[in-house]
C-alpha positions as CSV (number, residue, x, y, z in Angstrom):
1,M,80.3,72.9,94.1
2,T,78.2,75.7,92.5
3,H,80.1,79.1,91.8
4,T,78.8,82.7,92.0
5,H,81.5,85.4,91.2
6,S,82.6,88.5,93.1
7,D,84.7,91.4,91.9
8,G,86.1,91.8,95.2
9,E,84.9,95.5,95.3
10,N,82.2,94.5,98.0
11,A,85.1,93.0,100.1
12,R,87.2,95.6,100.1
13,A,84.6,98.2,100.7
14,F,83.7,96.1,103.7
15,L,87.3,96.0,105.0
16,D,87.6,99.5,104.6
17,S,84.7,100.1,107.0
18,L,86.3,97.8,109.5
19,R,89.5,100.4,109.0
20,R,91.3,97.2,107.7
21,G,92.7,99.1,105.0
22,D,95.6,96.4,104.9
23,L,93.6,93.7,104.1
24,S,91.5,95.7,101.4
25,A,94.8,96.9,99.7
26,L,95.9,93.1,99.5
27,L,92.7,92.3,97.8
28,L,93.3,94.9,95.0
29,H,95.0,92.0,92.9
30,V,93.0,89.5,93.8
31,S,90.0,87.8,92.4
32,V,87.4,86.7,94.7
33,D,85.3,83.6,93.8
34,I,82.1,82.6,95.8
35,G,80.9,79.1,95.7
36,I,78.9,76.4,97.9
37,T,79.5,72.7,98.6
38,K,76.9,70.3,99.5
39,D,77.0,67.3,101.3
40,D,74.1,65.0,102.2
41,W,75.7,64.3,106.0
42,A,77.5,68.0,106.4
43,G,74.8,70.2,104.7
44,S,75.7,73.2,102.7
45,Q,78.9,74.9,103.3
46,M,80.0,78.7,101.7
47,V,83.4,78.5,100.1
48,V,85.7,81.7,99.3
49,V,88.4,81.3,97.0
50,A,91.0,83.9,96.5
51,R,92.7,83.8,93.2
52,A,96.1,86.1,93.2
53,P,99.5,86.2,91.6
54,Q,102.5,85.9,93.7
55,P,103.5,87.2,96.3
56,F,100.0,88.4,97.0
57,A,98.9,84.8,97.2
58,D,101.8,83.8,99.3
59,A,100.9,87.0,101.5
60,L,97.5,86.0,102.0
61,S,98.4,82.0,102.9
62,Q,100.5,83.6,105.7
63,L,98.2,86.0,107.3
64,P,97.0,84.9,110.5
65,G,93.7,82.6,110.5
66,Y,91.4,85.5,112.1
67,D,92.4,88.0,109.3
68,R,91.8,85.1,106.7
69,K,88.4,84.6,108.4
70,R,87.6,88.3,108.2
71,I,88.5,88.4,104.2
72,A,86.1,85.5,104.2
73,E,83.2,87.4,105.9
74,A,84.0,90.6,104.1
75,A,83.6,88.8,100.6
76,L,80.1,87.4,101.9
77,S,78.9,90.7,103.4
78,K,76.5,91.9,100.7
79,R,75.3,88.0,100.0
80,T,72.6,86.0,101.7
81,Y,72.8,82.3,101.2
82,D,71.3,79.2,102.5
83,A,74.6,77.4,103.8
84,D,76.8,77.5,106.8
85,P,79.3,80.5,106.3
86,A,83.1,80.3,105.3
87,T,85.2,80.6,108.3
88,D,88.5,81.0,106.1
89,I,89.6,81.5,102.2
90,T,91.0,78.9,99.7
91,I,93.9,80.4,98.1
92,K,94.9,79.7,94.6
93,V,98.1,81.3,92.6
94,A,96.7,82.7,89.2
95,G,98.6,84.6,86.6
96,D,102.2,86.0,86.0
97,P,104.1,86.7,89.4
98,M,104.2,90.4,90.1
99,D,107.2,92.6,90.8
100,G,108.2,96.3,91.3
101,P,106.7,98.9,93.7
102,A,103.2,97.0,93.9
103,T,104.8,94.2,95.9
104,L,106.0,96.2,98.7
105,L,102.7,95.6,100.6
106,P,102.9,91.8,100.4
107,D,106.5,91.8,100.8
108,L,106.1,93.6,104.2
109,I,103.3,91.5,105.3
110,L,105.3,88.3,104.4
111,H,108.3,89.9,106.5
112,R,106.1,90.5,109.4
113,E,104.9,87.1,109.7
114,M,108.1,85.1,109.1
115,M,109.4,87.2,112.0
116,V,106.4,86.1,114.2
117,A,106.5,82.6,112.9
118,V,110.2,82.1,113.7
119,A,109.5,83.7,117.4
120,T,106.5,81.5,118.1
121,G,108.2,78.3,117.3
122,Q,106.2,77.8,114.0
123,Q,109.2,77.9,111.4
124,Q,112.8,77.2,112.2
125,I,114.9,79.9,111.2
126,Q,117.6,77.7,109.4
127,E,114.5,76.8,107.0
128,V,113.8,80.3,105.8
129,D,116.5,82.9,106.6
130,D,117.5,82.8,103.2
131,Y,114.3,84.0,102.1
132,Y,114.2,86.5,104.7
133,N,117.6,87.9,103.9
134,A,116.8,88.3,100.5
135,R,113.5,90.0,101.1
136,Q,115.4,92.4,103.8
137,V,117.6,93.7,100.7
138,R,114.6,93.9,98.6
139,L,112.5,96.0,101.4
140,T,115.0,98.1,102.3
141,E,115.7,99.2,98.9
142,G,112.2,99.4,97.8
143,C,110.9,101.6,101.2
144,A,113.8,104.2,100.3
145,A,113.0,104.5,96.6
146,A,109.1,104.9,97.8
147,G,109.9,107.5,100.7
148,I,108.7,104.8,103.2
149,K,110.2,105.0,106.8
150,Y,111.6,101.4,107.2
151,E,113.9,100.6,110.0
152,N,114.2,97.0,110.9
153,P,117.5,96.8,112.2
154,H,117.4,92.9,112.1
155,A,119.5,91.9,109.0
156,S,118.9,88.2,109.7
157,L,116.3,85.9,111.5
158,W,119.4,85.1,113.9
159,D,120.0,88.9,114.5
160,W,116.4,89.0,115.3
161,Y,116.8,85.5,117.8
162,N,119.5,87.0,119.7
163,F,117.7,90.6,119.6
164,W,114.8,89.2,121.6
165,K,116.9,86.8,123.9
166,A,118.6,89.8,124.8
167,Q,115.9,91.8,125.5
168,G,114.2,89.3,127.8
169,M,111.2,88.6,125.8
170,D,110.2,85.6,127.2
171,T,106.7,85.3,125.7
172,Y,105.3,84.9,122.8
173,A,102.9,87.7,123.2
174,D,105.9,90.2,124.0
175,R,108.0,88.9,120.5
176,R,104.2,89.6,118.3
177,N,104.0,93.2,119.8
178,Y,107.5,93.9,119.1
179,V,107.1,92.8,115.4
180,R,103.6,94.5,114.8
181,Q,105.0,97.8,116.2
182,L,108.1,97.5,114.0
183,F,106.1,97.1,111.0
184,N,102.8,99.3,111.9
185,G,104.4,102.4,110.2
186,P,105.8,100.8,106.7
187,V,102.6,98.6,106.3
188,A,100.4,101.9,106.9
189,S,102.5,103.6,104.2
190,A,102.5,101.1,101.8
191,V,98.6,100.8,101.9
192,G,98.4,104.5,101.8
193,R,100.0,104.6,98.2
194,V,97.7,101.8,97.1
195,H,94.6,103.7,98.4
196,N,96.0,107.3,97.1
197,P,98.2,106.5,94.1
198,S,100.5,109.2,93.2
199,P,99.3,111.2,90.1
200,V,103.5,111.6,89.3
201,A,104.5,108.7,87.0
202,E,107.2,106.6,88.2
203,R,110.4,107.1,87.0
204,E,113.7,105.2,87.0
205,P,116.2,106.6,90.0
206,T,118.9,108.6,88.5
207,G,121.7,107.2,90.7
208,W,122.0,110.7,92.4
209,E,121.3,109.7,95.9
210,R,120.3,113.3,97.5
211,V,118.3,113.7,94.5
212,D,116.4,110.2,94.3
213,R,116.1,110.5,98.2
214,S,114.4,114.4,98.2
215,L,112.2,113.0,95.5
216,G,111.0,110.0,97.5
217,K,110.3,112.0,100.3
218,A,108.0,114.3,98.3
219,K,106.2,111.7,96.6
220,A,105.7,110.0,99.8
221,L,104.1,112.9,101.5
222,L,102.0,114.0,98.4
223,L,100.0,110.8,99.3
224,T,99.1,111.8,102.5
225,A,99.1,115.6,102.5
226,S,95.7,117.2,103.3
227,T,96.6,120.9,104.5
228,E,98.0,124.1,102.7
229,E,101.4,123.5,105.2
230,E,102.0,119.9,103.5
231,W,101.2,121.2,100.1
232,Q,103.9,124.2,100.8
233,T,106.4,121.4,101.8
234,I,106.2,119.5,98.7
235,G,107.6,122.7,96.8
236,L,109.9,122.9,99.4
237,L,111.1,119.3,98.8
238,G,110.9,120.1,95.1
239,R,113.4,122.9,95.6
240,E,115.6,120.8,97.2
241,V,115.4,118.0,94.8
242,L,116.3,120.9,92.2
243,I,119.4,122.1,94.6
244,S,120.9,118.6,94.9
245,L,120.4,118.2,91.0
246,G,122.4,121.4,90.4
247,Q,125.0,120.2,92.8
248,A,125.2,116.8,91.0
249,V,126.0,117.8,87.7
250,Y,127.5,121.6,88.1
251,D,131.1,122.0,88.0
252,P,132.1,125.5,88.4
253,D,135.8,124.8,86.7
254,V,133.8,123.5,83.9
255,H,130.7,125.7,83.4
256,G,131.7,128.7,84.9
257,D,131.3,130.4,88.6
258,T,129.1,133.3,87.1
259,D,125.9,133.3,85.0
260,Q,125.5,135.2,81.6
261,E,125.1,138.2,83.5
262,G,128.1,138.1,85.5
263,K,126.4,137.0,89.0
264,K,128.2,134.8,91.2
265,I,126.7,131.4,91.2
266,G,126.3,130.4,94.7
267,S,126.6,126.6,96.3
268,T,122.7,126.6,96.4
269,D,121.6,128.2,93.4
270,A,119.8,125.7,91.7
271,R,118.8,128.1,89.1
272,R,122.1,129.7,88.3
273,Q,123.9,125.9,88.5
274,L,121.4,124.4,86.2
275,F,121.3,127.1,83.6
276,A,125.2,127.4,83.3
277,W,125.5,123.5,83.0
278,L,122.5,123.5,80.3
279,H,124.3,126.7,78.6
280,H,127.4,123.9,78.6
281,Q,126.0,121.1,77.4
282,M,123.1,122.4,75.3
283,P,124.0,125.9,74.0
284,G,122.2,128.2,71.4
285,G,119.0,128.8,70.3
286,D,117.9,125.3,69.1
287,N,118.0,124.4,72.7
288,K,116.1,127.0,74.4
289,E,113.0,125.0,75.0
290,I,114.9,122.5,77.1
291,R,116.3,125.6,79.1
292,A,112.9,127.2,79.3
293,H,111.5,123.8,80.7
294,I,114.3,123.5,83.8
295,K,113.6,127.2,84.9
296,A,109.7,126.6,84.8
297,S,110.0,123.8,87.2
298,I,112.4,126.1,89.2
299,D,109.9,128.9,89.2
300,L,107.1,126.4,89.9
301,A,108.6,124.9,92.9
302,V,109.7,128.4,94.5
303,H,106.4,129.7,93.8
304,L,104.4,127.0,95.7
305,Q,106.9,126.8,98.4
306,H,105.8,130.8,99.3
307,R,102.0,130.4,98.7
308,R,99.9,130.6,101.3
309,T,96.8,129.5,99.4
310,A,98.7,126.2,98.3
311,T,96.4,123.2,97.0
312,R,96.6,119.8,96.3
313,Q,96.8,120.6,92.5
314,L,99.5,122.7,92.5
315,A,101.4,120.3,94.8
316,E,100.8,117.9,92.2
317,L,101.7,120.0,89.4
318,C,105.1,121.0,91.3
319,L,106.1,117.5,91.8
320,E,105.4,116.4,88.3
321,A,107.3,119.4,86.8
322,T,110.4,118.6,89.4
323,S,110.2,115.3,88.5
324,S,110.2,115.8,84.7
325,A,113.2,118.2,85.3
326,V,114.9,115.6,87.1
327,S,114.6,113.1,84.1
328,V,115.5,115.9,81.4
329,V,118.9,116.6,83.1
330,A,119.5,112.8,83.8
331,I,119.1,111.8,80.0
332,I,121.3,115.1,79.1
333,A,123.8,114.1,81.7
334,R,124.3,110.3,80.6
335,S,124.1,111.0,76.9
336,P,126.0,114.3,76.2
337,A,125.7,115.8,72.7
């Protein structure tokens, strides 16, 4: 077999032109090789080899045949060969396994195809249910951290089996359609994260549930926001993050219920709550820059919320400033001076 090589860019561009962002995003970590096999009897045949780390290799393997054929067509779309076109891809595992946020899309695809497979008699539940259970937990946590709405109510494949029986989904088509609709939103959101990566650096969760949840929502909105109203909403979410942050660390019995000017500190007054906490945790002139950093973050979030000419750049700055402030407070809170 003779080989030529493709970097995958042409394949992804072709898939994007077909509005198949899911397949295009799946190829982001895939190397595509194009080859030709020659046989004296059968003639020449194109071969498309996709080399990918896990879980991308598994996700490619579990795609339905028509999707793998489309990837093969995409890989060959800019080339002309005197050979029969490939109608499938050959998948090879290559490189170290990947984990973390980048694997959200292949995990969603694997989960979707496993639900379809057991509902159409292609796999036995008892053979794969433990894989499903572990991935369901991983997806629930990963989507929540990414601000992606994931509402798969089936904790196990047996739950899924009992559901389709109770709902009278007697045909394979009914079950496939249900699963596709269940995953359309989460897969689209995961694809959006790949094609429009957030300019805000990923940070470790703080463990303050409301803080992490609101910050996740703001990051998810930034991936798709395109109007002034949506960019302003990021400012509003940033303000909610800081309110939740103040409520997480501020204790009026410890930090006082009035600010340095004697004004009462309200239950949603993030500025005064955080300042009271900061002055208690890090008092004095040596720490004035840290206090100024928190103040600037609050001011920027509030400013963006009320600015009718909000831009994507300001939304990005607001979210970065808010995320940074959260990280600073988390560092101080877990490592008191």
